[in-house]
C-alpha positions as CSV (number, residue, x, y, z in Angstrom):
1,M,46.2,21.9,-8.3
2,E,42.8,23.3,-9.7
3,K,39.5,21.4,-9.2
4,T,35.8,22.1,-9.9
5,I,33.5,21.3,-6.9
6,K,29.8,20.8,-7.6
7,I,27.7,22.5,-5.0
8,E,24.1,22.0,-4.0
9,G,22.0,24.2,-1.9
10,M,23.1,27.5,-3.0
11,H,20.3,30.0,-3.7
12,C,21.6,33.5,-3.7
13,R,24.6,35.9,-3.8
14,S,25.1,35.6,-0.1
15,C,25.7,31.8,-0.4
16,V,28.3,32.7,-2.9
17,S,30.1,35.2,-0.6
18,T,29.8,32.8,2.4
19,I,31.5,30.1,0.6
20,Q,34.3,32.2,-1.0
21,E,35.1,34.0,2.4
22,K,35.2,30.6,4.3
23,I,37.4,28.7,1.7
24,S,39.6,31.7,0.9
25,S,40.7,31.9,4.5
26,L,41.8,28.3,4.7
27,N,45.6,27.6,4.7
28,G,46.8,26.1,1.4
29,V,43.9,27.5,-0.8
30,E,45.3,30.0,-3.3
31,S,41.9,31.1,-4.9
32,I,38.3,30.1,-5.4
33,K,35.6,31.3,-7.8
34,V,32.0,30.3,-7.0
35,D,29.3,30.2,-10.0
36,L,25.8,30.5,-8.8
37,I,24.3,29.6,-12.0
38,E,26.3,26.6,-12.7
39,N,26.4,25.5,-8.9
40,T,30.2,25.1,-9.0
41,A,33.3,26.3,-7.4
42,V,36.7,26.4,-9.1
43,V,39.4,26.0,-6.4
44,S,43.0,26.5,-6.9
45,Y,45.1,25.0,-3.9
46,N,48.3,23.4,-2.7
47,Q,47.6,19.8,-2.4
48,N,50.7,19.4,-0.1
49,I,48.9,21.5,2.5
50,I,45.4,20.8,2.0
51,A,43.3,18.1,0.4
52,L,40.3,18.5,-1.7
53,E,38.2,16.5,0.7
54,E,39.0,18.9,3.5
55,I,37.8,21.8,1.2
56,Q,34.6,19.9,0.5
57,K,34.0,19.3,4.1
58,E,34.4,23.1,5.1
59,I,31.9,23.6,2.3
60,E,29.5,21.1,3.7
61,D,29.8,22.4,7.3
62,L,28.4,25.6,6.1
63,G,25.2,23.7,5.1
64,Y,25.7,22.9,1.4
65,S,26.4,19.6,-0.5
66,T,29.3,18.7,-2.5
67,G,28.7,15.0,-2.9
68,L,31.4,14.1,-0.4
69,N,28.8,11.7,1.2
70,S,26.5,11.4,-1.5
71,S,26.1,7.5,-1.5
72,K,25.3,7.3,2.1
73,K,22.7,10.5,1.8
74,K,21.3,8.7,-1.2
75,Q,20.8,5.5,0.7
76,N,19.2,7.4,3.7
77,N,16.8,9.3,1.3
78,I,15.7,6.0,-0.2
79,L,15.0,4.4,3.1
80,R,13.3,7.5,4.5
81,S,11.0,7.4,1.3
82,I,10.3,3.7,1.7
83,V,9.3,4.4,5.5
84,Y,7.0,7.1,4.5
85,G,5.4,4.8,2.0
86,L,4.9,2.1,4.7
87,V,3.8,4.0,7.8
88,P,0.3,4.8,6.7
89,H,-0.3,1.0,6.0
90,I,0.9,-0.3,9.3
91,G,-2.9,-1.0,10.2
92,C,-3.1,-3.0,6.8
93,I,0.0,-4.9,7.8
94,G,-1.3,-5.7,11.1
95,F,-4.7,-6.9,9.7
96,I,-2.8,-9.0,7.3
97,V,-0.6,-10.6,9.8
98,G,-3.6,-11.1,12.3
99,S,-5.9,-12.7,9.6
100,V,-3.0,-15.3,8.6
101,L,-2.5,-16.0,12.1
102,G,-6.2,-16.6,12.6
103,V,-6.5,-13.9,15.4
104,S,-10.2,-13.4,15.6
105,V,-9.8,-10.6,18.1
106,L,-7.9,-8.5,15.6
107,M,-10.6,-9.1,12.9
108,Q,-13.4,-8.1,15.5
109,F,-11.2,-4.7,15.7
110,F,-10.9,-4.1,12.1
111,R,-14.5,-5.3,11.0
112,P,-16.1,-1.7,11.8
113,L,-13.4,0.0,9.7
114,L,-13.8,-2.3,6.9
115,M,-17.5,-1.8,6.9
116,S,-16.9,1.7,5.6
117,R,-16.6,2.0,1.7
118,Y,-14.1,5.0,2.2
119,F,-11.7,3.0,4.5
120,F,-9.0,2.3,2.0
121,Y,-9.6,5.6,0.1
122,G,-8.6,7.4,3.4
123,L,-5.5,5.1,3.8
124,V,-4.3,5.9,0.2
125,A,-4.8,9.7,0.8
126,L,-3.0,9.4,4.1
127,S,0.0,7.7,2.5
128,L,0.3,10.4,-0.2
129,G,0.0,13.0,2.4
130,F,3.0,11.4,4.5
131,A,5.0,11.4,1.2
132,T,4.1,15.2,0.5
133,V,5.2,16.0,4.2
134,S,8.4,14.0,3.5
135,V,9.1,16.0,0.5
136,I,8.3,19.4,1.9
137,L,10.5,18.8,5.0
138,Y,13.3,17.7,2.9
139,L,13.2,20.5,0.7
140,R,12.9,23.0,3.5
141,N,15.9,21.6,5.4
142,N,18.1,21.8,2.3
143,E,16.6,25.4,1.7
144,L,15.3,24.2,-1.6
145,L,11.5,24.7,-1.0
146,S,10.7,26.3,-4.4
147,V,9.8,25.2,-8.1
148,K,13.6,25.3,-8.8
149,G,14.3,23.1,-5.8
150,L,11.7,20.7,-7.0
151,Q,13.3,20.4,-10.4
152,R,16.7,20.0,-8.8
153,K,15.5,17.3,-6.4
154,W,13.3,15.5,-8.8
155,K,15.0,12.2,-8.1
156,Y,14.2,12.4,-4.4
157,V,10.5,13.3,-5.1
158,S,10.1,10.5,-7.6
159,I,11.5,7.9,-5.2
160,T,9.2,9.2,-2.4
161,Y,6.0,9.3,-4.5
162,G,7.0,6.1,-6.3
163,S,7.6,3.9,-3.4
164,T,4.3,5.2,-1.9
165,L,2.4,4.2,-5.0
166,G,4.3,1.0,-5.1
167,V,3.3,-0.1,-1.8
168,N,-0.4,0.7,-2.5
169,L,-0.3,-1.2,-5.9
170,A,1.4,-4.2,-3.9
171,L,-1.4,-4.1,-1.4
172,F,-4.3,-3.9,-3.6
173,L,-3.1,-6.1,-6.6
174,I,-1.2,-9.0,-4.7
175,V,-1.4,-8.8,-0.9
176,F,-5.2,-8.5,-0.3
177,P,-6.3,-10.7,-2.9
178,M,-3.8,-13.4,-1.6
179,L,-5.2,-12.7,2.0
180,A,-8.7,-13.2,0.9
181,N,-8.0,-16.6,-0.1
182,V,-5.8,-17.6,2.8
183,S,-8.1,-16.2,5.4
184,A,-11.1,-18.0,3.7
185,S,-9.9,-21.6,4.1
186,V,-12.3,-23.4,6.0
187,G,-11.1,-26.6,7.8
188,S,-14.0,-28.9,8.7
189,D,-14.1,-32.7,9.4
190,Q,-17.7,-32.8,9.8
191,I,-19.8,-35.3,7.9
192,T,-21.5,-33.8,4.8
193,L,-25.3,-33.9,5.2
194,G,-26.1,-33.0,1.9
195,S,-24.5,-32.4,-1.4
196,I,-21.6,-29.9,-2.2
197,D,-23.0,-27.1,-4.2
198,S,-21.3,-24.0,-5.4
199,I,-22.5,-20.5,-6.5
200,I,-20.5,-17.5,-7.8
201,L,-21.1,-14.3,-6.3
202,K,-20.4,-10.7,-7.7
203,V,-20.2,-8.4,-4.6
204,N,-20.2,-4.7,-4.8
205,I,-16.8,-3.8,-3.1
206,P,-15.1,-0.7,-3.8
207,C,-11.7,-2.3,-3.9
208,S,-9.7,-5.6,-3.1
209,G,-8.9,-4.5,0.4
210,H,-12.5,-5.4,1.4
211,A,-12.2,-9.0,-0.1
212,P,-10.7,-10.6,3.0
213,L,-13.7,-9.2,5.1
214,I,-16.2,-10.7,2.7
215,S,-14.3,-14.2,2.7
216,E,-14.1,-14.1,6.6
217,E,-17.9,-13.3,6.9
218,L,-18.7,-16.1,4.3
219,K,-16.8,-18.8,6.2
220,T,-18.9,-18.0,9.3
221,I,-21.8,-19.8,7.9
222,N,-22.0,-23.3,9.2
223,G,-21.9,-25.4,5.9
224,V,-19.6,-23.2,3.7
225,Q,-16.7,-25.4,2.8
226,E,-14.7,-23.2,0.5
227,V,-14.4,-19.4,-0.5
228,K,-12.2,-18.5,-3.6
229,Y,-11.9,-14.7,-4.4
230,S,-10.7,-13.5,-7.7
231,T,-10.3,-9.8,-8.7
232,P,-12.1,-7.5,-8.9
233,N,-15.1,-8.7,-6.9
234,I,-16.0,-12.4,-7.6
235,F,-16.4,-15.1,-5.0
236,A,-16.7,-18.8,-5.6
237,V,-18.5,-20.3,-2.7
238,K,-18.8,-24.1,-2.0
239,Y,-21.2,-25.3,0.5
240,D,-23.0,-28.2,2.0
241,S,-26.4,-28.0,1.0
242,G,-27.5,-30.3,4.0
243,R,-26.4,-27.5,6.4
244,T,-27.0,-24.2,4.6
245,S,-28.4,-22.9,1.2
246,K,-27.8,-20.1,-1.2
247,T,-30.7,-18.1,0.2
248,E,-29.1,-18.2,3.6
249,I,-25.6,-17.3,2.2
250,L,-27.2,-14.3,0.4
251,K,-28.7,-13.1,3.7
252,L,-25.3,-12.5,5.1
253,A,-25.4,-9.2,7.1
254,V,-22.3,-7.9,5.3
255,F,-24.2,-7.8,2.1
256,K,-26.4,-5.1,3.3
257,E,-23.6,-2.8,2.9
258,Y,-22.0,-4.6,0.0
259,P,-24.9,-6.0,-2.1
260,A,-24.1,-9.5,-3.7
261,T,-25.3,-10.7,-7.0
262,L,-25.8,-14.3,-7.8
263,V,-23.9,-14.7,-11.2
264,S,-24.2,-18.4,-11.5
265,E,-24.7,-21.7,-9.5
266,N,-23.7,-25.3,-9.8
267,L,-26.2,-27.7,-8.2
268,T,-25.7,-31.4,-7.9
269,N,-28.4,-33.5,-9.3
270,A,-30.0,-34.4,-5.9
271,T,-30.3,-30.8,-5.1
272,A,-31.5,-29.7,-8.5
273,N,-34.2,-32.7,-8.5
274,N,-35.3,-31.7,-5.1
275,S,-35.6,-28.0,-6.1
276,T,-37.6,-29.1,-9.2
277,Q,-39.7,-31.4,-7.3
278,S,-40.5,-28.6,-4.7
279,Q,-41.5,-26.2,-7.6
280,S,-43.6,-28.9,-9.2
281,C,-45.2,-29.7,-5.9
282,C,-46.0,-26.2,-5.1
283,S,-47.4,-25.4,-8.6
284,S,-49.9,-28.2,-8.2
285,K,-50.7,-27.2,-4.6
286,K,-49.8,-30.5,-3.0
287,S,-50.1,-30.0,0.7
288,T,-47.8,-33.0,1.5
289,C,-45.0,-31.4,-0.4
290,C,-45.3,-27.8,0.1
291,G,-46.8,-27.8,3.8
292,S,-49.6,-25.6,2.7
């Protein structure tokens, strides 16, 4: 019986000699010819004495790959790639879980980190760093740490970086925007003291990862009824004008780091009339109205 075996991991003539010497010594093998360029070995053997799988196993015991356990190795490589993509985001995942469960202590822990504009840039760089380390270790362990090795293992490299980028995109495009709205829900059974007005703010945040922070800070204001975030940096805020005002909202400490701009406002007739009356009184300098 003559079979051609595909071999991965050979990089020099010494590899060829090692494989040929070992396989030639096996009982039942008649001849073997290893081709370094084609990465193959043509083996003639007596199938009544030795099986092809036994020959492949002997080659793999030398440190080369013949595809004997390719499906299992492929699954392990995929899982390893996904893990390297997720590990740098353990902090983010913890923040997400904590915010959804309403763990205020956890929010206190993450607040100083989120107050830095470069926090998520660092996490993205860290995730890519983990992916690079994964690729280097894999290639080195398989003696393929070279340009040709990269070309031969391009699928593994693609899976590693692809899963890392996929996790980042999922966090910034789906998870963080969703979390900003979940964490911003304000449950209040208090009696409304004024009218329910609304404003739309444009906040200078570097990415959607900071949106949950802004939503959490807005809901700490007594009188804020609802906060809705929409990408990339828009926040719609409903508030009880009898408890707070747009001026108080815009004075929020977090806006010193991430400036907020008033895009539009929707005032009820009562609030609008009071505002107009106040401006009219002040313009006419009536002390009973303005307190001057």
